[in-house]
C-alpha positions as CSV (number, residue, x, y, z in Angstrom):
1,M,-14.3,-86.2,111.0
2,M,-12.1,-88.6,109.1
3,R,-14.8,-91.3,109.3
4,S,-17.4,-88.9,108.0
5,A,-15.1,-87.8,105.1
6,V,-14.3,-91.4,104.2
7,L,-18.0,-92.3,104.5
8,C,-18.9,-89.4,102.1
9,A,-16.3,-90.4,99.6
10,G,-17.3,-94.1,100.0
11,L,-20.9,-93.3,99.2
12,I,-19.9,-91.4,96.1
13,V,-17.5,-94.0,94.9
14,A,-19.9,-96.8,96.0
15,T,-22.6,-95.5,93.7
16,T,-20.2,-95.9,90.8
17,V,-18.1,-98.8,92.0
18,T,-20.1,-101.3,93.9
19,F,-23.2,-101.5,91.7
20,A,-21.5,-104.4,90.0
21,Q,-21.1,-106.1,93.3
22,S,-24.8,-105.6,94.3
23,P,-27.6,-108.0,93.4
24,P,-29.6,-106.7,90.5
25,P,-32.6,-104.5,91.4
26,E,-36.1,-105.4,90.7
27,P,-37.0,-104.9,87.0
28,V,-38.4,-101.6,86.1
29,P,-41.7,-101.7,84.1
30,A,-41.2,-100.8,80.5
31,A,-42.2,-97.4,79.5
32,P,-44.9,-97.1,76.9
33,A,-43.6,-96.9,73.4
34,A,-42.9,-93.4,72.1
35,A,-45.0,-92.1,69.3
36,P,-43.1,-91.0,66.1
37,R,-42.3,-87.3,66.1
38,P,-42.8,-85.6,62.7
39,W,-39.9,-83.4,61.5
40,G,-42.4,-80.5,61.1
41,S,-43.4,-80.7,64.8
42,L,-39.9,-79.4,65.7
43,S,-39.3,-75.7,66.1
44,P,-37.2,-74.0,63.5
45,E,-34.4,-73.8,66.1
46,Q,-34.6,-77.5,66.8
47,Q,-34.6,-78.3,63.1
48,H,-31.4,-76.2,62.7
49,L,-29.7,-78.0,65.5
50,L,-30.8,-81.4,64.2
51,Q,-30.3,-80.7,60.5
52,N,-27.9,-83.6,60.1
53,Y,-30.8,-85.9,61.0
54,Q,-33.4,-84.4,58.6
55,G,-32.8,-86.8,55.7
56,N,-33.4,-89.9,57.8
57,W,-35.6,-88.5,60.6
58,A,-38.6,-90.6,59.5
59,T,-36.6,-93.8,59.7
60,L,-35.3,-93.2,63.2
61,P,-37.0,-95.1,66.0
62,A,-39.6,-93.0,67.8
63,D,-37.8,-93.1,71.1
64,R,-34.6,-91.8,69.4
65,Q,-36.7,-89.0,67.8
66,Q,-38.1,-88.1,71.2
67,A,-34.7,-88.2,72.8
68,L,-33.2,-85.9,70.1
69,A,-36.1,-83.5,70.4
70,R,-35.8,-83.3,74.2
71,G,-32.0,-82.9,74.0
72,S,-32.3,-80.1,71.4
73,Q,-34.9,-78.3,73.6
74,R,-32.6,-78.7,76.6
75,W,-29.7,-77.3,74.6
76,L,-31.7,-74.3,73.4
77,S,-32.7,-73.5,77.0
78,M,-29.0,-73.4,78.2
79,T,-26.9,-70.4,78.9
80,P,-23.7,-70.0,76.9
81,E,-21.7,-71.1,79.9
82,Q,-23.9,-74.2,80.3
83,R,-23.4,-75.0,76.6
84,A,-19.7,-74.7,76.9
85,G,-19.7,-77.0,79.9
86,A,-21.8,-79.5,78.1
87,Q,-19.5,-79.4,75.0
88,Q,-16.5,-80.0,77.3
89,R,-18.2,-83.0,79.0
90,F,-19.2,-84.4,75.6
91,K,-15.6,-84.1,74.4
92,E,-14.4,-85.9,77.5
93,W,-17.0,-88.6,77.0
94,R,-16.0,-89.2,73.4
95,A,-12.4,-89.5,74.5
96,L,-13.2,-92.4,76.8
97,P,-12.6,-96.0,75.6
98,P,-15.8,-97.7,74.5
99,E,-15.6,-100.2,77.4
100,Q,-15.4,-97.4,79.9
101,R,-18.4,-95.6,78.3
102,Q,-20.4,-98.9,78.5
103,V,-19.6,-99.3,82.2
104,L,-20.7,-95.7,82.8
105,R,-23.9,-96.3,80.9
106,Q,-24.7,-99.3,83.0
107,R,-24.0,-97.4,86.2
108,W,-26.3,-94.6,85.1
109,Q,-29.1,-97.1,84.4
110,E,-28.5,-98.6,87.9
111,F,-28.6,-95.1,89.4
112,K,-31.9,-94.4,87.6
113,R,-33.4,-97.6,89.1
114,L,-32.7,-96.4,92.6
115,P,-35.7,-95.0,94.5
116,P,-36.0,-91.2,94.2
117,G,-35.0,-90.7,97.9
118,E,-31.8,-92.7,97.4
119,Q,-31.0,-90.8,94.1
120,Q,-31.4,-87.6,96.0
121,R,-29.1,-88.8,98.8
122,V,-26.4,-89.8,96.2
123,R,-26.7,-86.4,94.5
124,E,-26.3,-84.5,97.8
125,N,-23.3,-86.6,98.8
126,F,-21.8,-86.0,95.4
127,Q,-22.3,-82.3,95.7
128,R,-20.6,-82.3,99.1
129,F,-17.7,-84.3,97.6
130,R,-17.3,-81.9,94.7
131,Q,-17.2,-78.9,97.1
132,M,-14.2,-80.4,98.9
133,P,-10.7,-79.2,97.9
134,Q,-9.1,-81.2,95.1
135,A,-6.4,-82.5,97.3
136,R,-8.9,-83.8,99.8
137,R,-10.9,-85.6,97.1
138,Q,-7.8,-87.3,95.8
139,E,-6.9,-88.4,99.3
140,L,-10.4,-89.9,99.8
141,R,-10.2,-91.7,96.5
142,R,-6.8,-93.1,97.4
143,Q,-8.1,-94.3,100.7
144,W,-11.2,-95.9,99.1
145,R,-9.0,-97.8,96.5
146,Q,-6.9,-99.2,99.3
147,M,-9.9,-100.5,101.3
148,S,-10.8,-104.2,101.0
149,P,-14.4,-105.0,100.0
150,E,-15.2,-105.8,103.6
151,Q,-13.9,-102.4,104.7
152,R,-15.9,-100.7,102.1
153,R,-19.1,-102.5,103.2
154,S,-18.5,-101.4,106.8
155,V,-18.3,-97.8,105.6
156,V,-21.1,-97.8,103.1
157,P,-24.5,-99.1,104.3
158,P,-26.0,-101.9,102.2
159,R,-28.7,-100.8,99.7
160,H,-32.2,-102.2,100.2
């Protein structure tokens, strides 16, 4: 039981901690360039959400326009509870030091480069971890921090 709990915590932490220790994954082929998105192609609701960008919309890179359009559409499809959660997470993100945000961006990119099956496994392990009582999660984190790199490698199988 203890080993499986530590393994679960180790997998969660490993996805965010040990990426820097792993060899870089194979390069991902570049996505085709995004086409510019005219302001008029946005719905009135999206235009309202993105009104601060209206004056310089045409000068934004096409991929940025696409990302903003997708994000605004996602926002519009959220429930009020989901929006409140997203606002809280954004507030917490903005409070992080720039260096920590950069590390998290890099880890996210590394996660996105994992094969879909591996991504799913990480998500499932993370959900199991989140469902544990807070005290148990803190204990697993403490145990993980106290492990040597060799001990961590013995708990977390190597990525291929």
